C-alpha positions, 0 to 999 in steps of 0.5 A: 579404427574403433577408438574415437579421435581426440577431436571427437573426445574433445567435442563431447566433452565440450558438449557435456560442459556446455549442457552442465553450464546451461543446467547451472545457469537455469538453476541460477536464473530460477533462484534469482527469479524466486528472490525477486519474486519474494522481494516483489511480494514483500513490496506488495505487502508493505504497500498493502499495509501502508494502504490499510493504515491510510484508509484507517486515518482516512476513516478517523478524519471523516469521523472527526469531521463528522463529529466536528460538524455535529458539534458546530451544528449544535453550537449554531442552534444553541446561539440561535435559541439564545438569540431568539430568547434574547430578542423580545428582552432587548425589545422590552428594554428598548421600548422603555 
């Protein structure tokens, strides 16, 4: 008998079908991985942008705080200067 039996032919068809299924599954997994990776990259980029914005706000707040501190220091110096200049005048008016 030179021909293959029906069982052998069915087994070969089954093997080819399984091979095709495995190839398609591998392709789908690769596509899904690329999509997930793309989503991960998008999330990472979004988080990086938000971090940059937060750092910029932090720098702006630090600058505003430094400016407020300097202004407060100048105001304190002006008040002290005014009080030091007014103190002798107060003493003169209290003595008379």
